[in-house]
C-alpha positions in Angstrom: 5.8 -17.1 -146.7 6.0 -14.0 -148.8 5.5 -16.2 -152.0 2.7 -18.2 -150.4 0.9 -14.8 -149.6 1.3 -13.6 -153.2 0.0 -16.9 -154.7 -3.1 -16.8 -152.5 -3.6 -13.0 -153.3 -3.6 -13.9 -157.1 -6.5 -16.3 -156.3 -8.4 -13.9 -154.2 -7.9 -10.9 -156.5 -9.2 -13.1 -159.4 -12.3 -14.1 -157.4 -13.0 -10.5 -156.0 -12.7 -7.5 -158.3 -13.0 -5.0 -155.3 -9.5 -5.9 -154.1 -6.8 -3.3 -154.5 -3.2 -3.9 -153.8 -1.1 -1.0 -152.6 2.6 -1.2 -152.0 5.1 1.6 -150.8 8.0 1.1 -153.3 8.4 -2.6 -152.3 8.1 -6.0 -153.5 10.6 -6.4 -156.3 11.0 -10.0 -157.2 7.9 -10.8 -155.3 4.9 -8.7 -156.4 5.3 -8.7 -160.2 2.9 -11.5 -160.6 0.2 -9.3 -158.9 1.1 -6.3 -161.0 1.0 -8.2 -164.3 -2.3 -9.8 -163.6 -4.1 -6.9 -162.2 -2.3 -3.7 -163.4 -5.4 -1.5 -162.7 -5.7 -2.6 -159.1 -2.1 -2.5 -158.3 -0.7 0.8 -157.1 2.7 1.7 -156.2 2.5 4.8 -154.2 6.3 5.3 -153.7 8.1 5.8 -150.5 4.9 7.2 -148.8 3.5 4.9 -146.3 1.3 7.5 -144.6 -0.3 8.5 -147.9 -0.7 4.8 -148.9 -2.7 4.1 -145.6 -4.9 7.2 -146.1 -5.5 6.3 -149.8 -6.3 2.8 -148.7 -9.0 4.2 -146.3 -10.4 6.4 -149.1 -10.8 3.4 -151.4 -12.4 1.5 -148.7 -14.9 4.0 -148.1 -15.9 3.6 -151.8 -16.5 0.0 -151.2 -13.0 -1.5 -152.0 -11.1 -4.1 -150.0 -7.6 -2.7 -149.9 -4.2 -4.2 -148.9 -1.2 -1.9 -148.0 2.2 -3.8 -148.3 5.6 -2.8 -147.0 8.5 -3.9 -144.7 7.0 -4.5 -141.4 8.5 -1.6 -139.6 7.4 0.8 -142.4 4.0 -0.6 -142.6 3.2 -0.1 -139.0 5.6 2.5 -137.4 5.6 5.2 -140.1 1.7 5.4 -140.7 0.5 4.6 -137.3 -1.4 7.7 -136.9 -3.2 6.9 -140.2 -4.0 3.4 -139.3 -5.5 4.5 -136.0 -7.6 7.5 -137.4 -8.3 6.7 -140.9 -8.6 3.0 -140.8 -9.5 1.6 -137.3 -11.6 4.7 -136.2 -13.9 4.0 -139.1 -13.5 0.3 -138.9 -12.7 0.1 -142.5 -11.8 -3.0 -144.7 -8.0 -2.3 -144.9 -5.4 -4.9 -144.5 -1.9 -3.9 -143.5 0.8 -6.4 -144.5 4.3 -6.2 -143.0 6.9 -8.4 -144.5 10.2 -9.2 -142.9 9.0 -8.8 -139.3 11.5 -9.5 -136.3 15.0 -10.0 -137.7 14.2 -11.0 -141.2 16.0 -7.9 -142.5 19.1 -8.8 -140.2 21.8 -6.6 -141.9 19.8 -3.4 -142.3 20.0 -2.4 -138.6 17.4 -1.3 -136.1 15.5 0.6 -138.6 14.4 -2.6 -140.3 14.2 -4.8 -137.2 10.3 -4.9 -136.4 10.1 -5.9 -132.8 7.2 -3.8 -131.6 4.5 -4.3 -134.2 2.3 -7.0 -132.1 2.2 -4.7 -129.3 1.3 -1.4 -131.0 -1.3 -3.2 -133.5 -3.1 -5.3 -130.9 -4.0 -2.2 -128.9 -6.0 -0.6 -131.7 -9.7 -1.0 -131.7 -11.2 -3.1 -134.3 -7.6 -4.3 -135.4 -6.9 -8.1 -135.5 -3.3 -9.3 -135.6 -2.0 -12.3 -137.5 1.5 -13.9 -137.6 1.7 -17.1 -139.5 4.5 -19.4 -138.8 5.0 -21.4 -142.1 3.6 -21.8 -145.5 0.1 -23.5 -144.6 -0.6 -20.9 -142.1 0.5 -18.0 -144.4 -1.8 -19.2 -147.3 -4.8 -19.9 -144.7 -4.4 -16.7 -142.7 -4.4 -14.7 -146.0 -7.5 -16.4 -147.2 -9.3 -15.9 -143.9 -8.1 -12.3 -143.6 -9.2 -11.3 -147.2 -12.7 -13.0 -146.7 -13.4 -11.2 -143.4 -14.3 -7.5 -143.2 -12.4 -4.8 -141.2 -8.9 -4.0 -140.3 -6.1 -6.6 -140.0 -2.4 -6.5 -139.5 -0.5 -9.5 -140.7 3.2 -10.1 -140.3 5.1 -12.1 -142.6 8.5 -13.7 -142.2 10.5 -16.4 -143.9 9.1 -19.8 -143.6 11.2 -22.5 -141.8 10.5 -24.8 -144.6 8.9 -27.2 -142.5 5.3 -28.4 -142.6 3.7 -28.6 -139.3 0.0 -28.9 -140.1 -1.9 -32.1 -139.6 -4.8 -33.3 -141.8 -7.3 -32.5 -139.2 -6.3 -28.8 -139.1 -9.0 -26.3 -140.3 -7.7 -22.7 -140.1 -9.9 -20.2 -138.2 -9.2 -16.8 -137.1 -8.5 -16.7 -133.3 -7.6 -20.4 -133.2 -4.3 -22.1 -132.0 -3.1 -25.4 -133.3 -1.2 -28.2 -131.5 1.6 -29.1 -133.5 3.5 -31.4 -130.8 1.8 -33.2 -127.9 3.2 -33.3 -124.4 1.8 -33.7 -120.8 4.1 -31.6 -118.6 4.2 -28.1 -120.0 2.9 -26.0 -122.9 5.0 -23.9 -125.2 3.0 -21.2 -127.2 4.6 -19.9 -130.3 3.6 -17.3 -132.9 5.3 -16.4 -136.2 8.4 -18.0 -137.9 10.1 -19.0 -134.5 7.9 -22.2 -134.3 10.8 -24.3 -135.4 12.6 -22.9 -132.4 9.7 -23.9 -130.2 9.6 -27.4 -131.5 13.4 -27.7 -131.2 13.0 -26.6 -127.6 10.4 -29.4 -127.0 12.7 -31.9 -128.4 15.7 -30.9 -126.1 13.3 -31.0 -123.1 12.0 -34.5 -124.2 15.7 -35.9 -123.9 15.7 -34.3 -120.4 12.6 -36.1 -119.3 10.3 -33.1 -119.9 7.3 -33.5 -122.3 6.3 -30.3 -123.9 3.1 -29.7 -125.9 3.9 -27.1 -128.7 1.0 -24.9 -129.8 1.3 -22.6 -132.8 -0.7 -19.4 -132.4 -1.0 -17.7 -135.8 -3.7 -15.2 -134.4 -2.5 -12.8 -131.7 -5.7 -10.9 -131.6 -8.1 -12.3 -131.0 -6.2 -14.6 -129.0 -7.4 -18.3 -128.5 -8.1 -18.1 -124.8 -9.8 -21.5 -124.9 -6.6 -23.4 -125.8 -4.5 -21.4 -123.6 -6.8 -22.1 -120.5 -7.0 -25.7 -121.5 -3.4 -26.3 -121.1 -3.0 -23.9 -118.3 -5.4 -26.0 -116.3 -3.6 -29.4 -117.0 0.0 -28.5 -117.3 2.7 -27.5 -114.8 3.7 -24.4 -116.8 3.1 -22.2 -119.7 5.8 -20.6 -121.8 5.7 -18.4 -124.9 8.2 -17.8 -127.8 8.1 -15.0 -130.2 10.3 -13.0 -132.4 9.0 -9.7 -130.8 9.8 -7.8 -127.7 8.9 -9.5 -124.5 6.7 -6.4 -123.8 3.2 -6.2 -125.3 3.3 -9.2 -127.7 2.2 -12.9 -127.4 3.6 -13.4 -124.1 1.7 -10.5 -122.6 -1.6 -11.6 -124.2 -1.1 -15.2 -122.8 -0.2 -13.8 -119.3 -3.4 -11.7 -119.4 -5.4 -14.6 -120.3 -4.1 -16.9 -117.5 -4.3 -14.2 -114.9 -7.8 -13.1 -115.8 -8.9 -16.7 -115.4 -7.4 -16.7 -111.9 -4.7 -19.4 -112.7 -2.0 -17.7 -110.9 0.0 -20.8 -109.5 1.5 -21.9 -112.8 5.0 -21.6 -113.8 5.2 -19.0 -116.6 7.9 -17.2 -118.7 7.9 -15.5 -122.0 10.9 -15.7 -124.4 11.3 -12.9 -127.0 13.6 -9.9 -127.9 15.1 -7.9 -125.1 13.1 -5.1 -123.8 14.5 -1.4 -123.5 17.4 -1.8 -125.8 18.0 -2.0 -129.6 20.1 -5.0 -130.9 23.1 -3.4 -132.7 24.9 -6.5 -133.7 25.3 -7.3 -137.5 24.8 -10.8 -138.8 22.4 -13.1 -140.2 18.9 -13.7 -138.6 20.0 -16.7 -136.6 23.1 -14.9 -135.3 20.7 -12.0 -134.1 18.3 -14.4 -132.5 21.0 -16.2 -130.6 22.3 -12.7 -129.3 18.8 -12.0 -128.3 18.6 -15.1 -126.3 16.1 -16.9 -128.8 18.1 -20.2 -128.8 16.3 -23.3 -128.3 19.2 -24.8 -125.9 19.1 -21.6 -123.8 15.3 -21.6 -123.6 15.1 -25.2 -122.6 17.7 -24.6 -119.8 15.7 -21.7 -118.5 12.4 -23.7 -118.5 14.1 -26.5 -116.7 15.4 -24.1 -114.0 11.8 -22.6 -113.7 10.4 -26.1 -113.2 12.9 -27.1 -110.6 11.8 -23.9 -108.4 
């Protein structure tokens, strides 16, 4: 997805000379095409994320559209006060790009495991939050974000390498997409665990449960229409995300369903464990399994919920 993002940014920066690209000592073997094509609008600020965001706010006040790019934990947690006070308070045209969200830097330890970003970013006034799942969503989300005004946060992971889009898809901010039909339950996923959601649905199909899978690349604003449509018709709603079970997609979906008074549905949210850091060492798939984000385990828990 990072390469899809970079390719789209080359298009956007060519078309719009007001776009500036800032990075905090990151992007080697990824951002060189942007630096070569637009050296006067590409600024590496060094390991200085707070300064990067405040610099972006200053450029935005001068009429520029600015991107701040870093590892997701450093793009959000280190400069959070600057994002809140400098960018969101003034509703500036600054886009925060966090690469490698979730466990996409698996061997670097908890400092590089970004499991809180959806929660802390979606609570900010004016901030919109994106988490594309694969290449098409990454390109389209980048295009939509750049062409809209105001603050955005977009998390990038590694594309599962599977194309889930259909010819009828037209990307829009705040819209979810049905990538697999099913009449019994709905599984709503965000970010690059969409392949786990689809695999979960395939396991449930073998066991006689038909699951609709919805990809939700926009966490804020959430697509309430598609959530309530499936909540009204299905036996249960379940969410999957590579993020803490606190404050992310699952929380946003639960808030939407409860606000509409649809309390009688089976519901569960699958994500990363709350109130503890994952201290195992291994590749991303290993960490996801240790966290419980495994299609077979998720399918078993959904089955148990439906039996109740």
